[in-house]
mmJSON file of the N, C-alpha and C atoms, coordinates in Angstrom:
{"data_MODEL":{"atom_site":{
"group_PDB":["ATOM","ATOM","ATOM","ATOM","ATOM","ATOM","ATOM","ATOM","ATOM","ATOM","ATOM","ATOM","ATOM","ATOM","ATOM","ATOM","ATOM","ATOM","ATOM","ATOM","ATOM","ATOM","ATOM","ATOM","ATOM","ATOM","ATOM","ATOM","ATOM","ATOM","ATOM","ATOM","ATOM","ATOM","ATOM","ATOM","ATOM","ATOM","ATOM","ATOM","ATOM","ATOM","ATOM","ATOM","ATOM","ATOM","ATOM","ATOM","ATOM","ATOM","ATOM","ATOM","ATOM","ATOM","ATOM","ATOM","ATOM","ATOM","ATOM","ATOM","ATOM","ATOM","ATOM","ATOM","ATOM","ATOM","ATOM","ATOM","ATOM","ATOM","ATOM","ATOM","ATOM","ATOM","ATOM","ATOM","ATOM","ATOM","ATOM","ATOM","ATOM","ATOM","ATOM","ATOM","ATOM","ATOM","ATOM","ATOM","ATOM","ATOM","ATOM","ATOM","ATOM","ATOM","ATOM","ATOM","ATOM","ATOM","ATOM","ATOM","ATOM","ATOM","ATOM","ATOM","ATOM","ATOM","ATOM","ATOM","ATOM","ATOM","ATOM","ATOM","ATOM","ATOM","ATOM","ATOM","ATOM","ATOM","ATOM","ATOM","ATOM","ATOM","ATOM","ATOM","ATOM","ATOM","ATOM","ATOM","ATOM","ATOM","ATOM","ATOM","ATOM","ATOM","ATOM","ATOM","ATOM","ATOM","ATOM","ATOM","ATOM","ATOM","ATOM","ATOM","ATOM","ATOM","ATOM","ATOM","ATOM","ATOM","ATOM","ATOM","ATOM","ATOM","ATOM","ATOM","ATOM","ATOM","ATOM","ATOM","ATOM","ATOM","ATOM","ATOM","ATOM","ATOM","ATOM","ATOM","ATOM","ATOM","ATOM","ATOM","ATOM","ATOM","ATOM","ATOM","ATOM","ATOM","ATOM","ATOM","ATOM","ATOM","ATOM","ATOM","ATOM","ATOM","ATOM","ATOM","ATOM","ATOM","ATOM","ATOM","ATOM","ATOM","ATOM","ATOM","ATOM","ATOM","ATOM","ATOM","ATOM","ATOM","ATOM","ATOM","ATOM","ATOM","ATOM","ATOM","ATOM","ATOM","ATOM","ATOM","ATOM","ATOM","ATOM","ATOM","ATOM","ATOM","ATOM","ATOM","ATOM","ATOM"],
"id":[1,2,3,4,5,6,7,8,9,10,11,12,13,14,15,16,17,18,19,20,21,22,23,24,25,26,27,28,29,30,31,32,33,34,35,36,37,38,39,40,41,42,43,44,45,46,47,48,49,50,51,52,53,54,55,56,57,58,59,60,61,62,63,64,65,66,67,68,69,70,71,72,73,74,75,76,77,78,79,80,81,82,83,84,85,86,87,88,89,90,91,92,93,94,95,96,97,98,99,100,101,102,103,104,105,106,107,108,109,110,111,112,113,114,115,116,117,118,119,120,121,122,123,124,125,126,127,128,129,130,131,132,133,134,135,136,137,138,139,140,141,142,143,144,145,146,147,148,149,150,151,152,153,154,155,156,157,158,159,160,161,162,163,164,165,166,167,168,169,170,171,172,173,174,175,176,177,178,179,180,181,182,183,184,185,186,187,188,189,190,191,192,193,194,195,196,197,198,199,200,201,202,203,204,205,206,207,208,209,210,211,212,213,214,215,216,217,218,219,220,221,222],
"type_symbol":["N","C","C","N","C","C","N","C","C","N","C","C","N","C","C","N","C","C","N","C","C","N","C","C","N","C","C","N","C","C","N","C","C","N","C","C","N","C","C","N","C","C","N","C","C","N","C","C","N","C","C","N","C","C","N","C","C","N","C","C","N","C","C","N","C","C","N","C","C","N","C","C","N","C","C","N","C","C","N","C","C","N","C","C","N","C","C","N","C","C","N","C","C","N","C","C","N","C","C","N","C","C","N","C","C","N","C","C","N","C","C","N","C","C","N","C","C","N","C","C","N","C","C","N","C","C","N","C","C","N","C","C","N","C","C","N","C","C","N","C","C","N","C","C","N","C","C","N","C","C","N","C","C","N","C","C","N","C","C","N","C","C","N","C","C","N","C","C","N","C","C","N","C","C","N","C","C","N","C","C","N","C","C","N","C","C","N","C","C","N","C","C","N","C","C","N","C","C","N","C","C","N","C","C","N","C","C","N","C","C","N","C","C","N","C","C","N","C","C","N","C","C"],
"label_atom_id":["N","CA","C","N","CA","C","N","CA","C","N","CA","C","N","CA","C","N","CA","C","N","CA","C","N","CA","C","N","CA","C","N","CA","C","N","CA","C","N","CA","C","N","CA","C","N","CA","C","N","CA","C","N","CA","C","N","CA","C","N","CA","C","N","CA","C","N","CA","C","N","CA","C","N","CA","C","N","CA","C","N","CA","C","N","CA","C","N","CA","C","N","CA","C","N","CA","C","N","CA","C","N","CA","C","N","CA","C","N","CA","C","N","CA","C","N","CA","C","N","CA","C","N","CA","C","N","CA","C","N","CA","C","N","CA","C","N","CA","C","N","CA","C","N","CA","C","N","CA","C","N","CA","C","N","CA","C","N","CA","C","N","CA","C","N","CA","C","N","CA","C","N","CA","C","N","CA","C","N","CA","C","N","CA","C","N","CA","C","N","CA","C","N","CA","C","N","CA","C","N","CA","C","N","CA","C","N","CA","C","N","CA","C","N","CA","C","N","CA","C","N","CA","C","N","CA","C","N","CA","C","N","CA","C","N","CA","C","N","CA","C","N","CA","C","N","CA","C","N","CA","C","N","CA","C","N","CA","C"],
"label_alt_id":[null,null,null,null,null,null,null,null,null,null,null,null,null,null,null,null,null,null,null,null,null,null,null,null,null,null,null,null,null,null,null,null,null,null,null,null,null,null,null,null,null,null,null,null,null,null,null,null,null,null,null,null,null,null,null,null,null,null,null,null,null,null,null,null,null,null,null,null,null,null,null,null,null,null,null,null,null,null,null,null,null,null,null,null,null,null,null,null,null,null,null,null,null,null,null,null,null,null,null,null,null,null,null,null,null,null,null,null,null,null,null,null,null,null,null,null,null,null,null,null,null,null,null,null,null,null,null,null,null,null,null,null,null,null,null,null,null,null,null,null,null,null,null,null,null,null,null,null,null,null,null,null,null,null,null,null,null,null,null,null,null,null,null,null,null,null,null,null,null,null,null,null,null,null,null,null,null,null,null,null,null,null,null,null,null,null,null,null,null,null,null,null,null,null,null,null,null,null,null,null,null,null,null,null,null,null,null,null,null,null,null,null,null,null,null,null,null,null,null,null,null,null],
"label_comp_id":["UNK","UNK","UNK","UNK","UNK","UNK","UNK","UNK","UNK","UNK","UNK","UNK","UNK","UNK","UNK","UNK","UNK","UNK","UNK","UNK","UNK","UNK","UNK","UNK","UNK","UNK","UNK","UNK","UNK","UNK","UNK","UNK","UNK","UNK","UNK","UNK","UNK","UNK","UNK","UNK","UNK","UNK","UNK","UNK","UNK","UNK","UNK","UNK","UNK","UNK","UNK","UNK","UNK","UNK","UNK","UNK","UNK","UNK","UNK","UNK","UNK","UNK","UNK","UNK","UNK","UNK","UNK","UNK","UNK","UNK","UNK","UNK","UNK","UNK","UNK","UNK","UNK","UNK","UNK","UNK","UNK","UNK","UNK","UNK","UNK","UNK","UNK","UNK","UNK","UNK","UNK","UNK","UNK","UNK","UNK","UNK","UNK","UNK","UNK","UNK","UNK","UNK","UNK","UNK","UNK","UNK","UNK","UNK","UNK","UNK","UNK","UNK","UNK","UNK","UNK","UNK","UNK","UNK","UNK","UNK","UNK","UNK","UNK","UNK","UNK","UNK","UNK","UNK","UNK","UNK","UNK","UNK","UNK","UNK","UNK","UNK","UNK","UNK","UNK","UNK","UNK","UNK","UNK","UNK","UNK","UNK","UNK","UNK","UNK","UNK","UNK","UNK","UNK","UNK","UNK","UNK","UNK","UNK","UNK","UNK","UNK","UNK","UNK","UNK","UNK","UNK","UNK","UNK","UNK","UNK","UNK","UNK","UNK","UNK","UNK","UNK","UNK","UNK","UNK","UNK","UNK","UNK","UNK","UNK","UNK","UNK","UNK","UNK","UNK","UNK","UNK","UNK","UNK","UNK","UNK","UNK","UNK","UNK","UNK","UNK","UNK","UNK","UNK","UNK","UNK","UNK","UNK","UNK","UNK","UNK","UNK","UNK","UNK","UNK","UNK","UNK","UNK","UNK","UNK","UNK","UNK","UNK"],
"label_asym_id":["A","A","A","A","A","A","A","A","A","A","A","A","A","A","A","A","A","A","A","A","A","A","A","A","A","A","A","A","A","A","A","A","A","A","A","A","A","A","A","A","A","A","A","A","A","A","A","A","A","A","A","A","A","A","A","A","A","A","A","A","A","A","A","A","A","A","A","A","A","A","A","A","A","A","A","A","A","A","A","A","A","A","A","A","A","A","A","A","A","A","A","A","A","A","A","A","A","A","A","A","A","A","A","A","A","A","A","A","A","A","A","A","A","A","A","A","A","A","A","A","A","A","A","A","A","A","A","A","A","A","A","A","A","A","A","A","A","A","A","A","A","A","A","A","A","A","A","A","A","A","A","A","A","A","A","A","A","A","A","A","A","A","A","A","A","A","A","A","A","A","A","A","A","A","A","A","A","A","A","A","A","A","A","A","A","A","A","A","A","A","A","A","A","A","A","A","A","A","A","A","A","A","A","A","A","A","A","A","A","A","A","A","A","A","A","A","A","A","A","A","A","A"],
"label_entity_id":["1","1","1","1","1","1","1","1","1","1","1","1","1","1","1","1","1","1","1","1","1","1","1","1","1","1","1","1","1","1","1","1","1","1","1","1","1","1","1","1","1","1","1","1","1","1","1","1","1","1","1","1","1","1","1","1","1","1","1","1","1","1","1","1","1","1","1","1","1","1","1","1","1","1","1","1","1","1","1","1","1","1","1","1","1","1","1","1","1","1","1","1","1","1","1","1","1","1","1","1","1","1","1","1","1","1","1","1","1","1","1","1","1","1","1","1","1","1","1","1","1","1","1","1","1","1","1","1","1","1","1","1","1","1","1","1","1","1","1","1","1","1","1","1","1","1","1","1","1","1","1","1","1","1","1","1","1","1","1","1","1","1","1","1","1","1","1","1","1","1","1","1","1","1","1","1","1","1","1","1","1","1","1","1","1","1","1","1","1","1","1","1","1","1","1","1","1","1","1","1","1","1","1","1","1","1","1","1","1","1","1","1","1","1","1","1","1","1","1","1","1","1"],
"label_seq_id":[1,1,1,2,2,2,3,3,3,4,4,4,5,5,5,6,6,6,7,7,7,8,8,8,9,9,9,10,10,10,11,11,11,12,12,12,13,13,13,14,14,14,15,15,15,16,16,16,17,17,17,18,18,18,19,19,19,20,20,20,21,21,21,22,22,22,23,23,23,24,24,24,25,25,25,26,26,26,27,27,27,28,28,28,29,29,29,30,30,30,31,31,31,32,32,32,33,33,33,34,34,34,35,35,35,36,36,36,37,37,37,38,38,38,39,39,39,40,40,40,41,41,41,42,42,42,43,43,43,44,44,44,45,45,45,46,46,46,47,47,47,48,48,48,49,49,49,50,50,50,51,51,51,52,52,52,53,53,53,54,54,54,55,55,55,56,56,56,57,57,57,58,58,58,59,59,59,60,60,60,61,61,61,62,62,62,63,63,63,64,64,64,65,65,65,66,66,66,67,67,67,68,68,68,69,69,69,70,70,70,71,71,71,72,72,72,73,73,73,74,74,74],
"pdbx_PDB_ins_code":[null,null,null,null,null,null,null,null,null,null,null,null,null,null,null,null,null,null,null,null,null,null,null,null,null,null,null,null,null,null,null,null,null,null,null,null,null,null,null,null,null,null,null,null,null,null,null,null,null,null,null,null,null,null,null,null,null,null,null,null,null,null,null,null,null,null,null,null,null,null,null,null,null,null,null,null,null,null,null,null,null,null,null,null,null,null,null,null,null,null,null,null,null,null,null,null,null,null,null,null,null,null,null,null,null,null,null,null,null,null,null,null,null,null,null,null,null,null,null,null,null,null,null,null,null,null,null,null,null,null,null,null,null,null,null,null,null,null,null,null,null,null,null,null,null,null,null,null,null,null,null,null,null,null,null,null,null,null,null,null,null,null,null,null,null,null,null,null,null,null,null,null,null,null,null,null,null,null,null,null,null,null,null,null,null,null,null,null,null,null,null,null,null,null,null,null,null,null,null,null,null,null,null,null,null,null,null,null,null,null,null,null,null,null,null,null,null,null,null,null,null,null],
"Cartn_x":[116.044,115.414,116.483,116.123,117.222,116.967,118.026,117.826,119.013,118.696,119.644,120.136,121.206,121.936,121.418,121.171,120.589,121.655,122.32,123.58,122.789,123.288,123.01,123.965,124.066,125.099,124.761,125.961,125.667,126.852,127.225,128.299,129.83,129.519,130.905,131.138,129.92,130.225,129.276,129.56,128.53,128.435,126.951,126.609,125.627,125.996,125.212,124.142,122.745,121.833,121.009,121.169,120.403,121.084,121.369,121.884,120.524,120.477,119.403,118.065,117.761,116.402,115.746,114.289,113.512,112.337,112.188,111.164,111.709,111.471,111.566,110.459,109.861,108.847,108.938,108.388,108.654,107.307,107.563,106.483,106.666,105.808,105.786,107.064,107.455,108.62,109.964,110.025,111.038,111.148,112.081,112.117,112.076,111.039,111.029,111.499,112.471,112.965,112.785,112.712,112.411,113.251,113.547,114.346,113.241,113.486,112.515,112.815,111.577,111.743,112.077,112.292,112.761,111.626,111.687,110.865,111.263,110.464,110.858,111.539,112.554,113.229,112.791,112.713,112.226,113.633,114.118,115.029,114.641,114.509,113.698,114.504,113.656,114.255,115.286,115.068,116.034,115.131,116.084,115.714,116.541,115.929,116.786,117.66,118.852,119.753,120.428,120.165,120.905,120.31,120.122,120.026,120.72,121.55,122.861,122.104,121.47,120.994,122.231,123.37,124.304,124.988,125.378,125.962,124.932,123.576,122.746,122.866,122.708,122.966,121.752,121.137,120.229,120.866,121.206,121.747,121.032,120.709,119.801,120.855,120.187,120.806,119.608,120.487,119.377,119.385,118.125,117.857,118.517,119.041,119.663,118.69,117.497,116.227,115.2,114.365,113.253,112.149,111.334,110.294,109.342,108.9,107.644,106.294,105.558,104.12,103.204,102.502,101.772,100.378,100.298,99.095,97.84,96.78,95.402,94.832,94.346,94.006,92.452,92.174,91.252,90.741],
"Cartn_y":[77.21,75.732,74.787,73.468,72.582,71.382,71.342,70.214,69.164,68.075,66.813,66.198,65.571,64.423,63.114,62.468,61.038,60.122,59.345,58.609,56.955,56.207,54.897,54.002,53.15,52.341,50.961,50.119,48.885,48.294,47.066,46.276,46.886,47.799,48.863,50.044,50.229,51.317,52.384,53.546,54.831,55.419,55.842,56.325,57.595,58.895,59.901,59.804,59.579,59.419,60.711,61.747,62.869,63.808,65.177,66.346,67.16,67.825,68.804,68.295,67.054,66.517,67.386,67.623,68.339,67.526,66.286,65.525,63.845,63.233,61.626,61.063,59.874,59.271,57.821,56.861,55.616,55.165,54.026,53.794,52.274,51.416,49.845,49.647,50.204,49.598,50.177,50.826,51.425,52.648,53.51,55.181,55.946,56.851,57.819,59.12,59.725,60.988,61.887,63.161,64.258,65.523,66.314,67.509,68.59,69.826,70.758,70.756,70.956,71.005,69.754,68.758,67.284,66.184,65.43,64.141,63.195,62.535,61.812,60.848,60.003,58.874,57.876,56.739,55.536,54.669,54.551,53.661,52.358,51.437,50.039,49.266,48.564,47.763,48.618,49.835,50.355,50.89,51.213,51.477,52.508,53.657,54.581,54.118,53.914,53.446,54.761,55.86,56.968,58.46,59.393,60.605,61.549,62.272,62.98,64.614,65.315,66.59,67.724,67.317,68.319,68.443,67.291,67.169,67.232,67.107,67.153,65.891,64.908,63.376,62.715,61.839,60.888,59.678,58.449,57.218,55.989,55.457,54.545,53.304,52.027,50.953,49.897,49.01,47.986,46.972,46.383,45.115,43.967,42.876,41.863,40.982,40.833,40.226,41.217,41.436,42.138,41.543,42.639,42.196,41.576,40.438,39.499,40.196,40.317,40.739,39.719,39.952,39.04,38.592,37.43,36.727,37.119,37.352,37.619,36.395,36.286,35.165,34.581,33.373,33.29,31.825],
"Cartn_z":[159.479,159.066,159.177,159.83,160.054,159.042,158.153,157.034,157.588,157.458,157.623,156.527,156.765,155.7,156.259,155.109,155.198,154.828,155.731,155.302,155.622,154.28,154.662,154.903,155.948,156.454,155.852,155.372,155.057,154.676,155.446,155.188,155.304,156.336,156.905,155.672,154.937,153.911,154.482,153.946,154.108,152.871,152.634,151.477,151.763,151.552,151.686,150.508,150.844,149.719,149.416,150.444,150.375,151.22,150.779,151.579,151.521,152.634,153.15,153.005,153.544,153.932,154.537,154.371,154.937,155.551,155.219,155.749,155.752,156.688,156.68,157.28,156.553,156.835,156.843,157.791,157.698,156.845,155.972,155.171,155.153,154.733,154.541,153.871,152.843,152.233,152.875,153.663,154.284,154.773,154.364,154.973,153.61,153.596,152.583,153.144,152.304,152.714,151.387,151.708,150.65,150.979,149.889,150.061,149.498,149.826,148.988,147.627,146.854,145.506,144.653,145.496,144.926,145.203,144.28,144.427,145.384,146.35,147.576,146.896,147.888,147.716,148.613,148.176,149.21,149.179,150.599,150.909,151.352,150.511,150.912,152.043,152.792,153.764,154.535,155.038,156.004,157.31,158.17,159.558,159.928,160.905,161.387,162.442,162.335,163.585,164.394,163.85,164.678,164.08,165.119,164.533,165.404,164.7,165.2,165.028,166.117,165.738,165.479,166.39,166.612,165.177,164.443,163.223,162.034,162.214,161.301,160.46,160.932,160.351,160.787,159.855,160.036,159.408,160.311,159.662,159.775,158.498,158.376,158.146,158.444,158.239,157.332,156.511,155.61,156.536,156.362,156.996,156.137,156.782,156.207,155.616,156.102,155.73,155.667,154.655,154.404,155.316,155.819,156.753,155.879,156.575,155.995,156.185,155.241,155.49,156.353,156.994,157.734,156.97,156.649,156.008,156.694,156.006,156.484,156.945,158.307,158.739,157.978,157.732,156.783,156.068],
"occupancy":[1.0,1.0,1.0,1.0,1.0,1.0,1.0,1.0,1.0,1.0,1.0,1.0,1.0,1.0,1.0,1.0,1.0,1.0,1.0,1.0,1.0,1.0,1.0,1.0,1.0,1.0,1.0,1.0,1.0,1.0,1.0,1.0,1.0,1.0,1.0,1.0,1.0,1.0,1.0,1.0,1.0,1.0,1.0,1.0,1.0,1.0,1.0,1.0,1.0,1.0,1.0,1.0,1.0,1.0,1.0,1.0,1.0,1.0,1.0,1.0,1.0,1.0,1.0,1.0,1.0,1.0,1.0,1.0,1.0,1.0,1.0,1.0,1.0,1.0,1.0,1.0,1.0,1.0,1.0,1.0,1.0,1.0,1.0,1.0,1.0,1.0,1.0,1.0,1.0,1.0,1.0,1.0,1.0,1.0,1.0,1.0,1.0,1.0,1.0,1.0,1.0,1.0,1.0,1.0,1.0,1.0,1.0,1.0,1.0,1.0,1.0,1.0,1.0,1.0,1.0,1.0,1.0,1.0,1.0,1.0,1.0,1.0,1.0,1.0,1.0,1.0,1.0,1.0,1.0,1.0,1.0,1.0,1.0,1.0,1.0,1.0,1.0,1.0,1.0,1.0,1.0,1.0,1.0,1.0,1.0,1.0,1.0,1.0,1.0,1.0,1.0,1.0,1.0,1.0,1.0,1.0,1.0,1.0,1.0,1.0,1.0,1.0,1.0,1.0,1.0,1.0,1.0,1.0,1.0,1.0,1.0,1.0,1.0,1.0,1.0,1.0,1.0,1.0,1.0,1.0,1.0,1.0,1.0,1.0,1.0,1.0,1.0,1.0,1.0,1.0,1.0,1.0,1.0,1.0,1.0,1.0,1.0,1.0,1.0,1.0,1.0,1.0,1.0,1.0,1.0,1.0,1.0,1.0,1.0,1.0,1.0,1.0,1.0,1.0,1.0,1.0,1.0,1.0,1.0,1.0,1.0,1.0],
"B_iso_or_equiv":[0.0,0.0,0.0,0.0,0.0,0.0,0.0,0.0,0.0,0.0,0.0,0.0,0.0,0.0,0.0,0.0,0.0,0.0,0.0,0.0,0.0,0.0,0.0,0.0,0.0,0.0,0.0,0.0,0.0,0.0,0.0,0.0,0.0,0.0,0.0,0.0,0.0,0.0,0.0,0.0,0.0,0.0,0.0,0.0,0.0,0.0,0.0,0.0,0.0,0.0,0.0,0.0,0.0,0.0,0.0,0.0,0.0,0.0,0.0,0.0,0.0,0.0,0.0,0.0,0.0,0.0,0.0,0.0,0.0,0.0,0.0,0.0,0.0,0.0,0.0,0.0,0.0,0.0,0.0,0.0,0.0,0.0,0.0,0.0,0.0,0.0,0.0,0.0,0.0,0.0,0.0,0.0,0.0,0.0,0.0,0.0,0.0,0.0,0.0,0.0,0.0,0.0,0.0,0.0,0.0,0.0,0.0,0.0,0.0,0.0,0.0,0.0,0.0,0.0,0.0,0.0,0.0,0.0,0.0,0.0,0.0,0.0,0.0,0.0,0.0,0.0,0.0,0.0,0.0,0.0,0.0,0.0,0.0,0.0,0.0,0.0,0.0,0.0,0.0,0.0,0.0,0.0,0.0,0.0,0.0,0.0,0.0,0.0,0.0,0.0,0.0,0.0,0.0,0.0,0.0,0.0,0.0,0.0,0.0,0.0,0.0,0.0,0.0,0.0,0.0,0.0,0.0,0.0,0.0,0.0,0.0,0.0,0.0,0.0,0.0,0.0,0.0,0.0,0.0,0.0,0.0,0.0,0.0,0.0,0.0,0.0,0.0,0.0,0.0,0.0,0.0,0.0,0.0,0.0,0.0,0.0,0.0,0.0,0.0,0.0,0.0,0.0,0.0,0.0,0.0,0.0,0.0,0.0,0.0,0.0,0.0,0.0,0.0,0.0,0.0,0.0,0.0,0.0,0.0,0.0,0.0,0.0],
"pdbx_formal_charge":[null,null,null,null,null,null,null,null,null,null,null,null,null,null,null,null,null,null,null,null,null,null,null,null,null,null,null,null,null,null,null,null,null,null,null,null,null,null,null,null,null,null,null,null,null,null,null,null,null,null,null,null,null,null,null,null,null,null,null,null,null,null,null,null,null,null,null,null,null,null,null,null,null,null,null,null,null,null,null,null,null,null,null,null,null,null,null,null,null,null,null,null,null,null,null,null,null,null,null,null,null,null,null,null,null,null,null,null,null,null,null,null,null,null,null,null,null,null,null,null,null,null,null,null,null,null,null,null,null,null,null,null,null,null,null,null,null,null,null,null,null,null,null,null,null,null,null,null,null,null,null,null,null,null,null,null,null,null,null,null,null,null,null,null,null,null,null,null,null,null,null,null,null,null,null,null,null,null,null,null,null,null,null,null,null,null,null,null,null,null,null,null,null,null,null,null,null,null,null,null,null,null,null,null,null,null,null,null,null,null,null,null,null,null,null,null,null,null,null,null,null,null],
"auth_seq_id":[1,1,1,2,2,2,3,3,3,4,4,4,5,5,5,6,6,6,7,7,7,8,8,8,9,9,9,10,10,10,11,11,11,12,12,12,13,13,13,14,14,14,15,15,15,16,16,16,17,17,17,18,18,18,19,19,19,20,20,20,21,21,21,22,22,22,23,23,23,24,24,24,25,25,25,26,26,26,27,27,27,28,28,28,29,29,29,30,30,30,31,31,31,32,32,32,33,33,33,34,34,34,35,35,35,36,36,36,37,37,37,38,38,38,39,39,39,40,40,40,41,41,41,42,42,42,43,43,43,44,44,44,45,45,45,46,46,46,47,47,47,48,48,48,49,49,49,50,50,50,51,51,51,52,52,52,53,53,53,54,54,54,55,55,55,56,56,56,57,57,57,58,58,58,59,59,59,60,60,60,61,61,61,62,62,62,63,63,63,64,64,64,65,65,65,66,66,66,67,67,67,68,68,68,69,69,69,70,70,70,71,71,71,72,72,72,73,73,73,74,74,74],
"auth_comp_id":["UNK","UNK","UNK","UNK","UNK","UNK","UNK","UNK","UNK","UNK","UNK","UNK","UNK","UNK","UNK","UNK","UNK","UNK","UNK","UNK","UNK","UNK","UNK","UNK","UNK","UNK","UNK","UNK","UNK","UNK","UNK","UNK","UNK","UNK","UNK","UNK","UNK","UNK","UNK","UNK","UNK","UNK","UNK","UNK","UNK","UNK","UNK","UNK","UNK","UNK","UNK","UNK","UNK","UNK","UNK","UNK","UNK","UNK","UNK","UNK","UNK","UNK","UNK","UNK","UNK","UNK","UNK","UNK","UNK","UNK","UNK","UNK","UNK","UNK","UNK","UNK","UNK","UNK","UNK","UNK","UNK","UNK","UNK","UNK","UNK","UNK","UNK","UNK","UNK","UNK","UNK","UNK","UNK","UNK","UNK","UNK","UNK","UNK","UNK","UNK","UNK","UNK","UNK","UNK","UNK","UNK","UNK","UNK","UNK","UNK","UNK","UNK","UNK","UNK","UNK","UNK","UNK","UNK","UNK","UNK","UNK","UNK","UNK","UNK","UNK","UNK","UNK","UNK","UNK","UNK","UNK","UNK","UNK","UNK","UNK","UNK","UNK","UNK","UNK","UNK","UNK","UNK","UNK","UNK","UNK","UNK","UNK","UNK","UNK","UNK","UNK","UNK","UNK","UNK","UNK","UNK","UNK","UNK","UNK","UNK","UNK","UNK","UNK","UNK","UNK","UNK","UNK","UNK","UNK","UNK","UNK","UNK","UNK","UNK","UNK","UNK","UNK","UNK","UNK","UNK","UNK","UNK","UNK","UNK","UNK","UNK","UNK","UNK","UNK","UNK","UNK","UNK","UNK","UNK","UNK","UNK","UNK","UNK","UNK","UNK","UNK","UNK","UNK","UNK","UNK","UNK","UNK","UNK","UNK","UNK","UNK","UNK","UNK","UNK","UNK","UNK","UNK","UNK","UNK","UNK","UNK","UNK"],
"auth_asym_id":["A","A","A","A","A","A","A","A","A","A","A","A","A","A","A","A","A","A","A","A","A","A","A","A","A","A","A","A","A","A","A","A","A","A","A","A","A","A","A","A","A","A","A","A","A","A","A","A","A","A","A","A","A","A","A","A","A","A","A","A","A","A","A","A","A","A","A","A","A","A","A","A","A","A","A","A","A","A","A","A","A","A","A","A","A","A","A","A","A","A","A","A","A","A","A","A","A","A","A","A","A","A","A","A","A","A","A","A","A","A","A","A","A","A","A","A","A","A","A","A","A","A","A","A","A","A","A","A","A","A","A","A","A","A","A","A","A","A","A","A","A","A","A","A","A","A","A","A","A","A","A","A","A","A","A","A","A","A","A","A","A","A","A","A","A","A","A","A","A","A","A","A","A","A","A","A","A","A","A","A","A","A","A","A","A","A","A","A","A","A","A","A","A","A","A","A","A","A","A","A","A","A","A","A","A","A","A","A","A","A","A","A","A","A","A","A","A","A","A","A","A","A"],
"auth_atom_id":["N","CA","C","N","CA","C","N","CA","C","N","CA","C","N","CA","C","N","CA","C","N","CA","C","N","CA","C","N","CA","C","N","CA","C","N","CA","C","N","CA","C","N","CA","C","N","CA","C","N","CA","C","N","CA","C","N","CA","C","N","CA","C","N","CA","C","N","CA","C","N","CA","C","N","CA","C","N","CA","C","N","CA","C","N","CA","C","N","CA","C","N","CA","C","N","CA","C","N","CA","C","N","CA","C","N","CA","C","N","CA","C","N","CA","C","N","CA","C","N","CA","C","N","CA","C","N","CA","C","N","CA","C","N","CA","C","N","CA","C","N","CA","C","N","CA","C","N","CA","C","N","CA","C","N","CA","C","N","CA","C","N","CA","C","N","CA","C","N","CA","C","N","CA","C","N","CA","C","N","CA","C","N","CA","C","N","CA","C","N","CA","C","N","CA","C","N","CA","C","N","CA","C","N","CA","C","N","CA","C","N","CA","C","N","CA","C","N","CA","C","N","CA","C","N","CA","C","N","CA","C","N","CA","C","N","CA","C","N","CA","C","N","CA","C","N","CA","C","N","CA","C","N","CA","C","N","CA","C"],
"pdbx_PDB_model_num":[1,1,1,1,1,1,1,1,1,1,1,1,1,1,1,1,1,1,1,1,1,1,1,1,1,1,1,1,1,1,1,1,1,1,1,1,1,1,1,1,1,1,1,1,1,1,1,1,1,1,1,1,1,1,1,1,1,1,1,1,1,1,1,1,1,1,1,1,1,1,1,1,1,1,1,1,1,1,1,1,1,1,1,1,1,1,1,1,1,1,1,1,1,1,1,1,1,1,1,1,1,1,1,1,1,1,1,1,1,1,1,1,1,1,1,1,1,1,1,1,1,1,1,1,1,1,1,1,1,1,1,1,1,1,1,1,1,1,1,1,1,1,1,1,1,1,1,1,1,1,1,1,1,1,1,1,1,1,1,1,1,1,1,1,1,1,1,1,1,1,1,1,1,1,1,1,1,1,1,1,1,1,1,1,1,1,1,1,1,1,1,1,1,1,1,1,1,1,1,1,1,1,1,1,1,1,1,1,1,1,1,1,1,1,1,1,1,1,1,1,1,1]
}}}
């Protein structure tokens, strides 16, 4: 089984937010990650900046500006 560490980078700092992540999913709010037998975590306004399969790391960065939702035409 290949589990990854999820690391968030912002402002020159790094924070491990989850070790042994089993699943990563992009959602409207950002990135949702989960480990076995734990509740999922949503990292808001984040995107994947790098995946290092050899070191078992997924690096995320926070957006400086949140994405704007498009208004429906009407």
